[in-house]
C-alpha positions, 0 to 999 in steps of 0.5 A: 500499499502507497501512501501519497501525501498531498501538497502543502496547499492541499493540506491547508485547504483541507485543514482550513475547511475543517477549521471552518465547519468547527468555527460554523458548529461553535457558532451554532452552539452560541446561536442555540444556547444561553448557557455560559459553559456552553458559551465558554466551550464554544469560544474555546472551539473557536480559540483553538481553530484560530490557533490551528490556522495560525500554525497552518500559515506558518507551515505554507510559509515554510513550502519552499515550493512557489504556488504562483505560476511560473509564467509570471515574469513574461507576464510582467515583461509583456505588462511593461511592454504594453505600458511603454507601448501605450506611454511612448509618445508621452514620455519621448514628449516629456524629454523634448519639453525638458530638454527645450527648458533652460537649466535651474539655478544651481543651489546655494550649496552647490554654489558654495562647494564650487567656490570652496574647490576654486579656491584650492583650485581644483575646478 
């Protein structure tokens, strides 16, 4: 008899479904009763489900296999190509507009630095 282990994602999905079913049952207990003992039991079950869900997320994060499609870089590249094709004329127009503007005046700090370098005869 061979045993096959499900993928980490499958295991996590199954566990999540079980936890959600347990929380639903605890909620039904709360709705059906006003007894403090029943309410405490439902609260404890819900708390335990939350702790198990937290641990399951940690296990899933340790899985070295990516669950994302392998063609993601190609999709990103395609999106950038489409973006360049759509905004190419705008970017070229902005560059020519910037080139036509006169140079901005130098900042006071840059002027002081160039004066200091001139004193040292470095520029």
